[in-house]
Every structure is written in structure tokens, then in C-alpha cells.
C-alpha positions, -999 to 999 in steps of 0.1 A, spaced: 576 -859 -5 606 -881 2 596 -896 36 632 -908 42 642 -871 44 616 -862 69 621 -892 92 653 -889 113 672 -919 124 679 -921 162 715 -911 156 705 -881 134 679 -870 160 705 -872 188 731 -853 167 706 -826 158 694 -823 194 730 -820 205 737 -793 179 705 -775 188 714 -775 225 749 -762 217 732 -734 197 707 -724 224 734 -725 250 754 -700 229 722 -679 225 716 -680 263 752 -669 269 748 -640 244 715 -629 260 729 -633 295 758 -611 286 735 -584 272 713 -585 304 741 -590 329 725 -621 344 720 -658 337 696 -668 310 686 -705 306 674 -719 273 666 -755 268 652 -777 240 630 -806 251 622 -817 215 634 -815 179 617 -828 147 616 -824 109 580 -821 98 559 -807 69 551 -770 71 514 -775 75 520 -799 104 543 -774 121 517 -746 118 490 -768 135 514 -780 162 525 -745 171 489 -733 174 477 -763 193 507 -762 217 507 -725 224 481 -701 210 462 -692 178 477 -656 178 515 -657 175 544 -633 171 577 -642 154 611 -628 146 621 -640 112 655 -640 93 666 -656 61 698 -676 61 720 -687 31 749 -711 28 754 -748 25 718 -751 36 694 -722 32 660 -712 44 641 -690 68 645 -690 106 616 -680 129 616 -675 167 579 -678 176 560 -669 208 523 -666 217 514 -630 211 499 -627 246 534 -634 260 553 -609 238 550 -581 264 561 -605 291 592 -613 271 599 -576 265 595 -570 303 619 -599 310 645 -582 288 639 -546 299 633 -553 336 606 -539 359 617 -503 361 600 -492 329 562 -484 328 539 -506 308 535 -478 283 573 -477 278 575 -515 274 548 -514 248 567 -487 228 599 -507 229 583 -541 223 590 -544 186 626 -533 189 633 -556 219 617 -586 202 637 -580 170 670 -577 189 663 -607 210 654 -628 179 685 -615 162 707 -626 191 691 -660 195 688 -669 158 723 -657 149 739 -675 179 719 -707 172 726 -709 135 762 -696 139 770 -723 164 755 -750 142 775 -737 111 807 -736 131 803 -771 145 795 -785 110 823 -764 94 799 -746 72 793 -709 64 760 -692 68 750 -655 62 718 -640 77 695 -612 68 683 -585 92 655 -595 115 618 -585 111 588 -590 134 556 -606 121 523 -615 137 495 -639 128 482 -674 132 505 -704 128 489 -710 94 496 -675 83 532 -674 96 541 -706 79 521 -699 48 539 -666 44 572 -685 43 561 -709 16 589 -698 -7 615 -709 20 604 -745 17 578 -771 27 598 -787 55 604 -774 90 631 -783 116 610 -774 146 624 -770 181 604 -764 213 622 -740 236 620 -731 273 632 -696 283 640 -687 319 648 -650 321 648 -630 353 628 -658 370 601 -657 343 595 -690 325 585 -685 288 579 -710 261 584 -706 224 594 -723 192 624 -721 169 616 -731 133 639 -735 104 620 -736 71 639 -753 43 632 -770 10 639 -806 3 674 -800 -11 683 -779 19 671 -806 43 691 -832 24 722 -810 26 717 -806 63 714 -843 68 745 -849 48 766 -826 70 750 -841 101 759 -876 89 794 -864 83 795 -851 119 783 -885 132 809 -903 111 837 -881 125 826 -887 161 825 -924 155 861 -925 141 
């Protein structure tokens, strides 16, 4: 594997972090509009790492049993996007979205649909913002919900690529603090293409 592709320069990391924060701010605004109240999303860290490393990191940092919303994206850089949470917190996320008026039984029955819609909003807003800032075009598939260990989630996405742009995300929704991960799985050419457009953005800012 080309180590230079995986390792980000300080300027590339700062640019990607800024892009990521713009993306999650847009996602937070979209979720907030849907819920009729403020939603806060923040990204403490961003890194490009091998798929196996990402799987271990997600499990060690959260839980061995995970749930994820996944969507494919295609354009100047293509791959698979995953919004990942510990499975034990999925009902908490659904309750945060639906509010406290529904019974636990009703929340369980709507969990899958709520997670898919939440993931669709977050992933589309996130990737759409990045594409707009970089003046690129991206199309996305419909969302699907998957469950399993970190190893299984990332192994199932092997065809999307061996590298992961991994972002740790803090969610604050209706006074509940939830943590998760946003992972973009891409192959080497896609990562190279992303870095090219990021360098172009840096160059434009410097001029």
C-alpha cells in the first residue's frame, strides 16, 4: 500500500477536518429542521487508515456489536459511506429522534426506519457539502441498515476499498449525548482523487 496516500500532511488534515465540520454542520441543520430543535454534531478527529485498522478502532472505542446505515456514492471519488453506532445505543438514538411520547414497543417498531432516515440525512448532507465545496458531483444510493461487529461491517464492504476516511462524531439531540463514527470506504485511486481535489482547495485558499 502507498503509505504517502494514507498519511495526511498537516495542511491536508486541517483541510479535511474543516470540510468534515462543514459537512456535519449541514447535517445537524438538516436534522434540526426535521426535529424542530437544535441538533449539535461535532468531529473531534479525522484520519485515513486501512480498513482492518478502522474495524479494530471502532470496536475498541465503542462496542463489539454495532449498527450502521450504509450508502454507496459515486462521482469524482467513489466508495461506501457508513454511519456507525453501538447497537446498544440504537434505540436511544431512535428515542432521541422520535421523542419521549411513544412507548418502547413503538420505538422498537420504528427503529429501522428512523435509523435509515437519520443516516440518509446525515450522509447526504455530509457528502453533498463536501462535493459542493470541492466543486465535484456525487450521486448516492438509497440507505440500508446493517448490524454486526466492526470486522464484519468493514469486511462486508471490501469491494468499496481498503482505505477508510474515519471520523469520530459526537451527537447531541434532545439533551442526549451519543457517539458514533462516520466512515468513508474508498480504494486507492479514490483516496488519491480526494487528496488531489483537497490539495486544489488548499491551493485556492492560499492564493
